Backbone bond lengths (Angstrom), bond angles and torsions (degrees), N, CA, C in turn:
res aa  C-N    CA-C-N  psi(-1)  N-CA   C-N-CA  omega(-1)  CA-C   N-CA-C  phi
1 M - - - 1.431 - - 1.520 109.11 -
2 G 1.340 115.19 127.44 1.458 120.34 -179.65 1.503 113.12 -88.20
3 K 1.300 114.97 159.69 1.475 119.75 -177.47 1.538 112.67 -67.47
4 F 1.345 116.80 -18.28 1.486 119.75 -178.45 1.535 113.09 -113.06
5 D 1.347 117.31 16.67 1.477 121.27 177.37 1.540 109.71 -52.51
6 G 1.319 117.28 131.44 1.441 122.20 174.21 1.520 113.58 83.00
7 I 1.349 117.20 5.52 1.486 119.62 178.06 1.528 107.26 -105.65
8 L 1.317 114.55 130.55 1.438 122.47 176.97 1.500 111.86 -114.41
9 I 1.358 116.92 126.58 1.462 120.64 174.45 1.532 106.39 -113.96
10 C 1.336 114.19 124.31 1.487 121.53 174.17 1.528 106.05 -114.75
11 T 1.308 116.56 127.98 1.450 120.27 -179.31 1.491 113.16 -124.50
12 D 1.323 112.89 142.47 1.488 118.74 168.02 1.505 106.68 -67.99
13 M 1.300 117.52 166.15 1.446 120.99 -179.81 1.515 112.92 -102.39
14 D 1.310 116.43 -63.60 1.457 120.79 -173.91 1.533 110.45 -72.13
15 G 1.326 113.69 124.14 1.467 118.54 178.53 1.508 114.02 79.16
16 T 1.305 118.04 0.05 1.469 122.90 179.16 1.514 108.60 -125.63
17 L 1.341 118.34 -78.08 1.443 121.50 178.78 1.518 112.20 -72.25
18 L 1.320 115.63 -40.42 1.450 120.82 -176.06 1.545 110.98 -90.50
19 N 1.343 115.39 141.36 1.449 118.59 179.07 1.532 110.21 -82.44
20 S 1.312 117.77 -171.40 1.465 122.17 -175.35 1.517 113.19 -67.45
21 K 1.352 117.14 -13.21 1.462 121.94 175.92 1.544 111.07 -99.88
22 S 1.353 115.90 13.90 1.450 122.79 -178.35 1.531 112.09 57.53
23 Q 1.327 116.16 41.15 1.438 122.20 178.77 1.545 109.26 -126.16
24 V 1.314 115.47 155.08 1.434 121.22 172.43 1.527 108.00 -89.04
25 S 1.323 116.67 123.71 1.462 118.86 179.66 1.493 111.96 -64.55
26 E 1.308 116.85 154.48 1.457 122.64 177.45 1.515 110.64 -59.64
27 E 1.320 118.03 -39.82 1.442 123.57 178.08 1.526 111.76 -60.31
28 N 1.336 117.07 -47.36 1.467 121.40 177.57 1.527 112.11 -65.29
29 R 1.316 116.86 -41.58 1.477 120.62 177.76 1.510 110.89 -58.62
30 K 1.318 117.30 -48.47 1.455 119.88 179.60 1.515 112.40 -64.09
31 A 1.313 117.10 -37.54 1.490 120.80 -179.26 1.507 109.44 -66.49
32 I 1.335 118.08 -41.87 1.471 123.23 179.23 1.533 110.04 -64.96
33 E 1.321 116.45 -44.34 1.457 119.77 179.40 1.548 110.27 -61.81
34 Y 1.324 118.22 -42.00 1.447 122.33 179.08 1.538 109.28 -64.09
35 F 1.314 115.63 -47.98 1.479 120.54 179.92 1.544 109.96 -54.47
36 M 1.341 116.81 -49.08 1.417 118.12 -178.73 1.535 113.49 -69.26
37 S 1.340 117.46 -32.41 1.458 120.64 178.75 1.539 111.93 -67.64
38 E 1.327 115.10 -20.11 1.482 120.35 178.40 1.531 111.29 -101.48
39 G 1.353 115.80 23.51 1.489 120.09 172.73 1.520 114.53 94.39
40 G 1.338 118.55 -3.49 1.447 120.32 -178.96 1.519 112.71 -69.92
41 L 1.302 115.23 150.42 1.478 123.57 177.03 1.505 108.67 -103.96
42 F 1.350 116.30 130.36 1.458 120.64 -174.44 1.502 111.31 -135.38
43 T 1.341 115.55 141.71 1.470 119.80 175.46 1.514 111.47 -158.61
44 F 1.297 115.59 173.32 1.456 124.71 174.68 1.534 110.41 -100.42
45 V 1.303 117.49 145.78 1.458 123.21 166.14 1.516 103.19 -131.35
46 T 1.370 114.66 117.56 1.435 119.06 -168.42 1.511 112.44 -146.48
47 G 1.301 114.98 159.76 1.452 120.02 173.47 1.509 112.09 -85.37
48 R 1.317 117.09 -3.69 1.440 123.00 -178.79 1.536 112.32 -71.09
49 A 1.330 114.31 160.90 1.463 122.27 171.93 1.525 109.00 -81.87
50 I 1.311 115.23 162.62 1.464 120.51 179.83 1.518 111.50 -54.68
51 S 1.300 119.32 -44.83 1.472 123.18 -178.47 1.526 112.68 -60.46
52 A 1.337 116.63 -27.52 1.470 121.45 -179.39 1.488 111.32 -87.53
53 V 1.325 118.89 -4.22 1.453 122.78 179.11 1.549 110.69 -101.41
54 D 1.305 116.68 -23.54 1.475 123.54 -174.78 1.530 113.58 -46.23
55 M 1.337 116.28 -54.08 1.468 119.67 -175.23 1.521 111.89 -58.01
56 F 1.361 116.69 -41.11 1.440 120.17 -178.26 1.532 112.06 -76.09
57 Y 1.319 114.67 -29.51 1.461 119.84 175.72 1.547 108.33 -63.88
58 E 1.302 116.73 -44.02 1.480 121.04 -179.74 1.525 110.78 -64.02
59 Q 1.343 117.86 -33.14 1.479 121.80 -179.30 1.521 111.48 -72.17
60 L 1.343 115.17 -43.67 1.482 120.76 -171.16 1.513 114.90 -107.01
61 H 1.300 116.54 -23.38 1.445 125.30 -177.72 1.551 112.57 44.45
62 P 1.322 117.30 68.50 1.464 120.80 177.39 1.536 109.44 -53.55
63 N 1.345 114.90 146.38 1.460 119.12 -179.28 1.534 114.72 -96.86
64 M 1.303 116.14 19.02 1.444 124.51 176.34 1.532 108.62 -137.60
65 P 1.330 117.26 157.11 1.494 118.80 173.60 1.529 111.25 -57.49
66 V 1.307 117.07 158.40 1.451 121.96 179.53 1.513 111.14 -103.57
67 A 1.304 117.26 147.37 1.464 121.72 173.23 1.532 106.71 -96.77
68 V 1.325 117.65 124.65 1.469 124.02 -176.34 1.510 110.70 -126.40
69 Y 1.331 116.69 177.06 1.454 123.33 179.98 1.519 112.14 52.60
70 N 1.335 116.00 54.00 1.496 121.77 -178.91 1.515 112.46 57.15
71 G 1.295 115.38 35.11 1.475 121.10 175.55 1.527 113.36 79.80
72 S 1.344 118.04 9.33 1.491 119.09 -178.29 1.500 113.93 -83.18
73 A 1.355 116.30 -8.93 1.457 119.60 -179.61 1.537 110.21 -145.01
74 V 1.329 114.81 145.44 1.477 119.61 174.04 1.524 104.95 -114.17
75 Y 1.350 113.80 130.25 1.455 119.40 -172.07 1.521 110.45 -129.84
76 D 1.337 115.43 131.75 1.434 121.71 177.06 1.548 107.88 -90.27
77 M 1.308 115.49 107.09 1.445 120.41 -174.50 1.538 112.26 -66.59
78 D 1.325 117.72 -32.08 1.484 120.78 179.29 1.521 110.36 -69.91
79 K 1.298 117.60 -47.66 1.456 121.90 -178.34 1.502 112.87 -82.29
80 R 1.337 117.47 -14.59 1.456 123.15 -177.84 1.518 110.39 58.84
81 E 1.351 116.91 48.94 1.438 120.93 178.69 1.527 110.74 -147.50
82 F 1.363 114.81 153.64 1.447 121.70 177.82 1.501 107.98 -79.83
């Protein structure tokens, strides 16, 4: 049992997760990896389209489906289905 079991963190991307260079900082990346390794659930909730989330998905690999298009759709990036 991990210390973060049952905890879900959903984050916006622009101006929240991403810095001014539209990158995920090393500090944030490590914190997210640790959180998920301890049982935490993590995902993005963004106004972006699926294609604009792909690069960040590959970097962080959230363990929950992402909310895209201003929250109007939930998309499973692994299964490639809504």
